[in-house]
N, C-alpha and C positions, 0 to 999 in steps of 0.2 A: 504494500500500500504506500501511496505517496501522500504526504501531508499537504493538504491545500485547504481552501476556505471551507470545505465541507467535512473534513475528517479530523476527529480527535478520538483516539482509540482507547478503550478500556478492555484489557484482556478478559476480565471477569464478565463484563457485559457481553463481550463477543462470544465467550464460551457458553454463556447461558442463553443468549437470544439469537445467535447466528451459527449454531452448529450445522444448519442446513447448507451453509456455504461450502465447507470442505466435503460434506456428504454428497452434495450434488456435483462436486468436482471430480467424482470418480470416473465419469465418462471421459473427461479430458486426460485424466491420469492413465486410463486404458490406452488412449491414443499415443501417449508418450512411450509406453511399454519399456520402462527402464530395465537395463541389463546389468548383471553383476560386473563391477569394475568400471562402468562408465562414469565420467565426470559430468555432473548435472548441476546447473544453477537454477534455484527456485526463486523467481523474480516476484517479489511481493509475497513473501512466505507467511506473513501473519504470525499466528502463534505456533506454526510448525506442524499442524496435524497432517497435512498432505506431504510435507517434506519428510516426515517420519516414515510414511509409507514408501516413498521413493527410496529412502535409505534401507528400508527392510528388504527391498528387492536386490540389495547388494551393490547399489550404486554409491559413488562417493559424492555427497551432496553438500553444496553451500547454499544457504538461504540468505537473502537480503530483503530488507524492508526499511521504510523510512520512519517507522514508529519505534522509538526506543523501547516502549513498554511491550510491544508485541515481540520484538527481538529478544527481550529478556524472557518472555514466556516460551519462545522457541528454544532458547538455550537451556531452559529448565527441563526440556524434553531430551536434551543431549544433542541438539542440532548445532552444527557449525554455522551460526547465524551472525549477521553483521548489519549495522545500521548503514544504509546507503540509499541514495536517491536514484530511482530507476531511470531518470532522465539524464544522469551523469555517470553511467557505469564506466569503470576504468579497467575492465578485464580485457585480455588480449589473447584470443585463440586458445583459451584454457578449457573449454567445455565441449563435450560431445553433444550435449543437448541443453536447451534452456526451456524451462516450464513456467507457466504463469496461470494462476487461477484467480478470477475475481479481483484483479489488481490493476490491469492496464487502464481501465476507465478512470482511475484516480490520477493518472499521469497526463498532464495537459499539453505536453510537447511530444506528440507521438513520433515525430521525425527523429527527435533526439533518442527516444527509447529504441526505435527501430535500428538506428545506427549503432547504439551501444550493444544491443543484442547481437547484431551482425559481427561486430568486433570480438565479442566474447566467445563466439563459436569457432571451433576448428573447422577447416574446410570439410564440407560434407555434413556438418552438424545440422541438427534440426531444432526448430522452435515450435512448440506445441502448447496450446492452452485454450482458455476460455475467458471471456470478459463480457461486460454489459454491451448489448448491441442496440442498434437504432430502435427507438421506441421504448427502451427499458424504463420500468417503473414510472411511466408517464402519469398514471393516476396518482401515485404516491407523491411525485414531485409537484404536481399541480395542487394537490391538497395542502401540502406544507406551505407552498408559496401563497396560496389564497388565505390561509389562516394567519400567516405572519403579516400579510398586507392588511387584512381586516383589523389587526391589533395595532397597526401603525408602526411596525418595525421596518427599518430600512433594508428591504430584501435585496440581496445582490442581483444585478440586472440579468445575469446569465447563470444557469446551473453549472456548478464547478465540477462537471464530469464530462468525459468524452465517450459518447455512445455512437460509434460509427456504423454505417451500413457496409455491406460486403465490398461494394465498388470502392469506396473511400479507403477502407482498410487495406484492400489489395493494392491499390495505387501507392500508398505510403510505404508498404513493406517491399513492393517491387522496386520502388525508387531507391530503397536502402541496399538493394542488391540480391534480395531473396528470390528463389525460383520455386517452382512446384507449389505455389501458394494455393491452398484450398481453404475456403471459409464458408460458413453457412450461418444464417440467422435461425435461432430456435426459440419461438415463443414458449415460455414455461411458467405456467401458473404455479407459484411456489408457496407452500404452506408456511404460515407464521404461527407456530404453536403459542408464542407469548403475546401475539396481537400486534397491531399497528403501532401503538404507543411505545412498546418495547423496541420495535424496529427503528422508530424515529430516534429514540434515546441512543441506540447502538450506532446507527449509521449517519445521523444528521446532527449530532451535538455540536460539531464544529461549524456547521452551517448556521445553527442558532446563535453560536458565539459571534459569527461574522455579521449576523443581523442584529446584534446587540441585545439579545434576549437575556435578561439577568438569569444567572444559574438557578436561583430559587424559584423562577417561573417556568423553567423549561419543561418540567414534568407536566404542568398544567397545559402548556402548549401542545405537548405530545398527545395528551389525553383528548384535547380538543380536535386535533387532526384525526385521531381515531374515530371520534364521534361523527365528524364530517364525512369520513370515507366509509362508514359502516354500510350505507346502502349499496356501495359498489364493491367492497372488499371483504364483506362478511357473508358467509354462506347461510343457507336456511338452517343448517344444524348448529350455527353459532361459531363455527371455526373461521379463522381469518386466512387470507392469502395475499400475496404481492404479485403485481403484474410484471413479472420479470421477462425480459427478452435477452437471450444470450447470443454471443457470436463465438463460435468454436472454430479453431483454425489449426492447420499444420503448414509447415513450409521448411525449406532447406537452404543452407548456404552452399553455393556451388563448390565443387571440388577444385 
């Protein structure tokens, strides 16, 4: 994850309210298909849940994340994790593969990310992962923006995430030098066992900070967002979901 105007991470909140993120990353991990002895970089490793699974396959894994708190949580799992900005990677042909799950959309300079990943890979290396795609959480984002605006908070003019379509994504990574780029958009209604308010607390605390919402009012704002979105994001059985759209991809650096 990359720290920007919408991200402030609590490992405990993430573990309690966002366990679905690494769980649903299993499909991208299957595409990675890590092999024993491979050197793999996990870009945006978070608390290291998926990084741990890559290591369990016998690969030599390095995790990087912009959140110090999440890196500490990953280290507590025994992961070789480091604080680093995904937009300023300084690796050079060190990895057989780079993996990223639910992180690239926090990095607002995608050209810099693409160039850094390309440099990090050995010739023939692969980049595999998944991120938010075009249309991701449109209902959630609109609900938060409307709630903050109604309350008179100075809402940032643009949402601080990058949710590309296939064409834009492919163009950027092709420009960086990658070949055999395959990407697809996957709409994925995603269960929120803890509800919308907990999701807002976990994923948009930093955005509320940027909108100057006092910390002691943020829980009420999150609850108000949940009430606002109940007609659209709560099922008839009372369960909640998020309107996720993912972009899953694979590509290679030429030999």
